[in-house]
N, C-alpha and C positions, 0 to 999 in steps of 0.2 A: 362465732362459737369459740369459748376459751380453749387453747389448746391442750389444757392440761382436766380438761373434764371428758368423763370416757366417751369412746367412740360406740356409736350407732349404726346400726344400717339397716334400711326396708330396702321390700322388693319391688322393680322397675314393673311389674308384672309377666316378664319374663322368666323367671324364674332366677338371673342375674341379680346379685345383689349390687345396690348402688351406696357406693362410699359417701359419709357425709363429713369425711375429713377436710379441714381448711384446703381449699387448690394452693395457696400459695405456699404451706408447710409441706404438700407431696410437692412440690415444684422446686420447695430448696433442698429435699432432700433428693431428691432426682438429678440435680446440681451437683450437689456433695457426690453422689457414687459412682463408682467406673462401669458397673452393669447399668442394669435395667429397673425400672420401679412403673408397676401396672397397676392401675385401680381396673376396678371392675368393666367398665369401660373402654376399655384400651382392646386394640390386637395385642393378640400374646397373651392376654391373661389366663384365656382357659385355659391353654397349653400347657402354661407355666406351671397352670397347679393341680393338672393332672401327673399321678404318679404312675407305677406300675403296674399297682394293684388300681382296677379301673372301678373297684367300690367303693372309689374315697371319697368323694362325696363334700369335700375344704369348698367352703366358700368367704376365704378371706378379703377383708375390708380394702386390703395393702399387699402387695407383693413385693418384694423387693430379691433380682434376681442378683446376688455377690459375686465379683468377679475378685475381690480381695479381701484382706482381712479388715481392710480401713472400710471397706462397704460393710460387712458386720459389724464394726463400730458403730458407723450413722443408723443401722436398722435396729440395733439395739436401744440405741440412745433418742430414737426416736417412738420406739414403743415406750419409753421407760416414760417420755416426754407426754407423751399423749395418752396414759392411762392403756394399752393396750396391752394384751395378749402377747408369745411370739411363739411358734412353732419353728422349729427348720424339718427342711426335707431335701435328700438327694435324690435317690431314686423310687421314694416312694413303695418299696416292696410291701412294709408292714401295714397290714389294717388295723386304722387307729378311726375312735369314734368319731360323725364328720361337728368340723366347726364354722360357724361364721363368725366373722367379728371381728380380725386377729389380723396380724402382720404375719404371713408368710414369709420364709427366710430359704430361697431356694438355694445351692451351692454347688449345682451344677457344675458350673463355668471355674468350677476351682478345684481341677482334675492335674495339678503337677504332681511331678514323683523324682525323687533323687536317690540313687543306687551309691550307699556310701559300703564298697565294695569293701575296703580297710576294715570297719569295724563292724562288717556283716548290719549293716541298717541301713533304712529306706525311711525317708520322710515324704511323706503323705499329704497332699491336701484334700481340703474337705468331700472336694466331686471325685475324686479319683473311685475308680468299682474296681475289684480285684483285679482286669484282664491289665491295667493300665498298670500296675505294679510286678505282674506274674512274667511279663515280659521281659522287662527290663530287669530282674532279679537274676530273671535266665541267660541274658547275657555272660554276666559273670559269674555265672557255675552256682545261683542263689537263690533258694526258694521263702518265700512269708509263711506265715501260718492262718492261708485262704481258704473262705467257704469252698460249694462246692458248685457254685453259680458264679460264672465271671463277671457278671454284669449287676451284682449288688455292691453296694455302698461298702467302701473298708471302713470307714471311721465308724457308721451306728452297726455292722456288723461285730467290729473289734470291741467298741464299748459297752457292747451289749454281752459282753462273754467271748461269742465267737469262737463257736465249735466243728475243728475243722476237719475232717474226714479224711485226711492225707497226714496232716504232723499233729493230727492233736494229741491222739495215742503215748504219741513219743516226746511232746514238745508240752501239753499242756493246753488249757485256753488260750485263744489269741488276746484277749484283755490282761494276761500275764507276761505279755511280753512289749508291752508299751515301755519305751524307755522316756519318752515323753509328751507330752502335749501344749499345744498353743492352743489358747480359748481365750474367749471376749467370755469376760463374765457382768452381772446384770449392772454394774456400776460403768459400762462400758472400757472398761479396760481390758487393751488386754495384756495374756500373761502366757509366758510359758514357765509350766510346772512340772516339777519330777517328784521320785520320791525324797528327796532331799529340799529342794526349795520351797514347797506346800503339800506335802506328803499327808495333809486330810484331804484339799481339793483334788491330787493324783488320783488316792483311795478314791475319794463320792465320783470322780465322771469314770471312770474304771470298773462302771456298774450301772450308775447313777445318768450314764448318757447324756443328751438334754437339758437334764433338769436341772444345772449348775452351771450352762454356759453354751456358747455357741462353739465345739471346737473349728479350728480353722486349719491346723495342720495335727496329724503325729509324728512321731520319729518311734518305728518300730522295728525287733529284733530279724534279722534275713537268718538261714541254714543252707550250710552246702547243700545241695542235693539239685539233680540234674534229671533225673528218671525216676517209674517207678513200673512194678508190675503189678495192672490190675487192669478194670476196666469191670465189667458186666455180663451176666449171665441170664437174659432173658426168659424163662418159663412159659409154658404155655397154663391155661387155667387148670386144667385137670393135675398138678401138681402143685397148686401154690400152698396143700396143706402140710404137706413133705417138705417144702421148701423151709415155710414158717418154722416147723419141728426139727428142722435140723442146726436151724440157725444157731440156738442154744450151743449146742454140738460143737458145731464150729469156729463159735467165738470162747467159750471156755478155756482157760488157762493161755489163752491167746498170745502169742508177743506182743511187748509194744510195737512194733514195726509193722502189725499189721490191725487192720479197720474192715471192720465189714458191715453193710444192714442190708435188710431187705425192705422191698417198697412193692408194694400188691395196688395195681396201676387198671384204672378202668379207660380202655382209650376207649371216646367219645369218636363215629363214625363219620367224622368231619375232613375234607380236601389236605387241609392244614398238617394231617398227622398221616404220616408216611404209611408204606405196607414196609414193614408185614404186622403192623402196630393197631391201625387202625382200628375200632370197632372191636379190639381183643379185650377179655382180661390176662394180665402177664403180673407174675411174680417175680421181678428184677431185683437179680441178688448182686450188691456194688459193694467192689473188693478192691481196697490199695495195700500193696505188700511192698515195704520200704527194703525189705531185704532182699534174699537172691531170687528165681523165676522160681528155682526147687524148692525152697522152702515158702511158698506163697502157694505153690502147687499141691503142695504138702498137707495145707492148712485148709485148703478147699477141699480136699479130694473127696470129704462127703457130698459136697454139691455136685461133683462128677457123678457121682454116684448112680443121683437121680433118672440122668438121661439127660440126653441131647437139648440142647436150650434149643430157643426159636431163631437168636441171634444168640452172639458171645463174641464180646469183645476182649476179654482176657487176653492179655501179654505185654510185651515190655512197652512203654511209652516214656515219650519225652515229657518232662514235668510240665510244659505249656496246653498239653493235652486234656489237663489233670479234670477240664470242667465235661468233658466225656466221659467222664463215669457215671455221675447223676445225671446228665443232660437235662437239667432244669431246663425249661421253656425261656426261650429270648425274647419273646413278643408278650406286652403288655395283655393281659385276660382281667374277668370279675371271678375274685376269688374267697373266702372265707377259711380259715385254718383255726384248729384246735389241738394242744401237747398236754401232755402230761409226764412225767420224770417217776420213774422205780425205781426199787431200792433193791430189787431183783426181778427177774424173770423167771420164776420155774414152772414145772410143769402145765399147773391148771393155769397157771396166765396164761403159754402159748397154745392151751386148748381151745380158751377164752377166744384170742386172735383169729385164731385157724375156723373158728365156726363162723367169727363175724367175716372173715374174709369168703367164706364159703356162702355166706348167706349175701352177700355184698355184690355178688359177680353180675355183673353190669347192673349195679346202681349209681344211686347219686351222688356218692364218695367216689372222690377222682384217683387219689390215692392216700394208702395208709401206708408208711413207714413206722419200723423198728429201728433205731440205733441203738448199739451199745458204744457204751463210753469206755470208764474203764484204763487202766496205764497211769500217764501221767495226767490225765483229767480231773483222777481222781484222787489225788495227791495236793496239798496243800502246802504251796510253796510261802517263804516268809513275806507279811505284811502282803496277803494277797487279797485279792480284789474281792469284794460284796458278789462272788456267782454263786446263788445255792445251787445248779447245776451240779458242781463238783462233786455232790454227798449221793447225787444216783449212779446206777450201773447202768441204767435204757434207759433212752427215751421215747416216746409211743408219739407219733404227731399226724396229722391227717388235712386232706385238701378235700375240699366244694368249689367245684368250676362252673359257671354259667348263667344261664339269667335270675334273675332272682329266684324265681320258683323253682330251679333245680339246686341252686344255694341253701336255699331253705329246707328243702326233704335233706339235702347231706347234710347240712349242720346238727340238724337234729340225731341223724346216724351217729355223728361226731361224736355228741353229748352221750349218747349211748356208750359208744366205744370206750370214752375215756371212762367215765363211769362208772363201766364195766373190769377197769384196769384199779380203781380205787383201794382194794384188799392191800397192794404194792407200792401205791403211791407216796412219797417224799411228802404230800402235800405243797409242793411248789412249782411252779414251770417256769418257763427258761426264757430269761429275754427277747431273745430272735425268732423264739418261735410263741408266742404270747398271743391271744385272740384279744380280738377288738375289747371284749368286755371283760378281760381279765387290769386286775390293777398292780399297783407294788406291794401291796400284802399279798399277792399272790405270786410274788416273784421272790422277796426277799428274809429270809428268816429275822425272825424279829429283833434280835441284837442289832443286825446290819443293817437294817429298818430304822429304827431308834437312832441309831447315827447319822444316819445319811438324813432324818428329819432334822436336827441337831442343827448339820452344816449347810442343811438349805437354809436354816433362819441367817445363817451368818451370810453366803453368798448372793442368796435371792429372796428377801424375806418377803416381799410384796408374793411372790410368786409369778414370776413374768414367763419365766419356762414352761408354761405349765399345756401348751397343746401337741401335739405329734409326740406323745413319749407316754407313760404310764406313769402319771404324776405322782410325786414325791410331795406331801405337803408340808410345809415347812411348821417344827415344834413348838 
């Protein structure tokens, strides 16, 4: 087989793809990298291709578990030489359409983190998750613009925009706090880019993510912060409509140091869910205050007036406990998600959400969350990254969890929910909350997408990087 021909694969009859790549080429690649190389028949292939979302379903022809930037260069060069598409995965939280026949590059082993306390920055390897950064940063009294889940990958979160329910309203989108990016482009070259050295590629990566190359390291800003006042109040189902209608009152004219969201949660009756949540529907109020305890309590007083929560974790917490606010699940599971971005949340929209939540008690939608943006999230910095979500005041996101029949029913409900919000939607979705079937056209504004397509033609004209992302097709 000519090494430059496209790679094909066929089924072995067991559902496992059989690679038709030349064995000597694969062996040469394996000898060149510090990490591991897996073909479909190798032990370790299955575990390396599974992400946090168990509905992934990818069947790559080859997997390279990179341990260094050199491994990434080798994998990219191999994919280009063999006419293969290439996809990148770290934690595999986001659902993408299942693909066969490509080279999957995993970066889980590249979890290096270095804190520069004098410059207030962190250098973060491609495989690092937020818990890898928060702990070392807190050791010197600093905090990143991180997300709600400690086990989400830093690179994917940040370059997808990165809404932080902790520092976002004060410091903006995580992507706007990137100092530099180390990336391997389709020509196999390892580059370090920033706003001065290569402003076009730097801009494209901050939003376009793996469409333009494989990021091997980020340098991100840190901020002085060691604690917050907040946590969660879990109200019973009898209060969920009142909680939703109170939410706009609480966030209206809120200071930038205050962040709040509300999630309606249908908890399944399974042993993995602890009491007193198991088998219940709850309205979870999520609060983070960067000001004084008294200031935050004054802000959430309308929620306090509703009554006593089933569980109340509001208090002063060290920043290393930030993951407890949303209490995102720690273990992989199968799910699908939908979202929309709203320009406003008027009374009519709240009424619709309240009706949907009431009718959905005990139903197949596992979580339906409303997030408030505002503050620095809606301010456009100089040379702003292409993040359409900065035009939104609120975000609505939902997830359905479970076996295929439950997920199908929940997804249909989520479709109806997002459609009900269309009168106030901006017509875009956030990259990090985009669904499996969303496209680049759903994420970026027209002008940004046109520029991204032109830059894609320059940096990846063959569209090598077209798997595990919302693909930007070269102009």
